[in-house]
Every structure is written in C-alpha cells, then in structure tokens.
C-alpha positions in Angstrom: 83.0 114.3 50.3 81.8 112.7 47.0 78.6 112.1 45.2 77.3 109.9 42.4 75.3 112.1 39.9 73.2 111.1 36.9 73.1 113.1 33.6 72.4 112.1 30.0 71.7 108.5 31.0 75.2 108.1 32.5 76.3 108.0 36.2 79.5 109.7 37.4 81.3 109.6 40.8 82.6 113.1 41.4 84.4 115.1 44.1 85.4 118.7 44.4 88.0 119.6 41.8 87.2 116.6 39.5 86.9 117.1 35.7 84.3 114.9 33.9 83.5 114.5 30.2 79.8 114.2 29.5 77.8 114.1 26.2 77.1 117.5 24.7 75.8 119.9 27.3 74.9 123.1 25.6 76.5 126.0 27.4 79.3 128.4 26.8 82.7 127.9 28.2 83.2 129.4 31.6 79.4 129.3 32.5 78.3 127.6 35.6 76.2 124.4 35.5 74.2 122.6 38.2 73.3 119.0 38.5 70.3 118.1 40.6 69.9 114.3 40.0 72.2 113.0 42.8 72.0 109.3 43.5 74.3 109.0 46.4 76.3 111.3 48.8 79.2 110.2 50.9 80.4 112.6 53.6 82.9 111.2 56.0 81.2 108.3 57.8 77.8 109.3 56.7 76.3 107.9 53.4 73.0 108.8 51.9 71.3 106.8 49.4 68.5 108.2 47.3 65.3 106.2 46.4 65.8 107.1 43.6 67.3 110.6 44.3 68.8 112.3 47.3 66.7 115.4 48.1 68.3 118.9 48.7 71.7 118.0 47.2 73.2 119.8 44.2 76.5 119.6 42.5 77.8 122.8 40.9 80.4 123.0 38.2 81.9 125.2 35.5 82.1 124.3 31.8 85.8 124.2 30.9 85.8 122.9 27.3 83.5 122.0 24.4 84.7 119.6 21.8 84.5 116.4 19.8 85.9 113.1 20.7 88.2 111.1 18.5 86.6 109.6 15.4 85.0 106.2 15.6 85.0 104.1 12.3 81.9 102.1 11.6 82.6 99.5 8.9 80.1 97.1 7.6 80.7 94.3 5.0 79.4 91.2 3.7 81.9 88.7 2.4 81.7 87.7 -1.3 78.9 90.2 -2.0 81.0 93.4 -2.8 79.1 95.1 0.1 81.2 97.6 2.0 80.1 100.7 4.0 82.5 102.9 5.9 81.1 105.6 8.1 82.8 107.8 10.8 81.3 109.4 13.9 82.6 112.1 16.3 80.6 112.5 19.5 80.2 116.0 21.0 81.3 116.3 24.6 81.4 118.9 27.4 84.2 118.9 30.0 82.9 120.1 33.4 85.0 120.9 36.5 83.2 120.3 39.7 83.5 123.3 42.0 81.1 122.4 44.9 78.8 119.9 46.4 75.9 121.7 48.2 74.1 119.9 50.9 
C-alpha cells in the first residue's frame, strides 16, 4: 500500500517505513505528525484518485530529525562592472518516518 501526499506545496510518494525530508515542519523530535491532504491511494489492485483529495485517508508519521540542508551558494556578477554579490542559504528540513496509512 502506498499513497501520494501533499505538504508545503510538494508531493511525496510514501509507503509504510519510508523516510521523507520535507521543508521545516515545526515539531519536536519523536512527536507524531498527521498528513490529511492525500491525492492518491494504491492498495493492491484498488486505486483511489482524489478530486482533488481522497476523503477519509490519513498518513501518520513520527518526526525523526530536524536540521538544515547543505549550503547553497548564490553568486551574482556583472562582467566588467566590478559587481559581485555572494550569498549563502541553508534550508531547514524535517525528516519524517511514515508509520501508518489509515483508511
């Protein structure tokens, strides 16, 4: 059984036991989390597509880790103008382990 869920503007294909990294979800490590925006559910030969969401389905998980992704460097320049700007960015993320798909 697997499902496609939507959170923070991204879609994830998940099954029981998967670990996904999503943009910063504010919660403590070890706390349970629920996703209710389910777009599709596949259970054996049966497939349910939502229009836009599948009703009555929830995906449960546990927050395993909070952190920051590796640094991305943003470098802007204009040639022959002595214009250079260097900036770095580290995106916060939350790692969630999927424990159950509740129908």
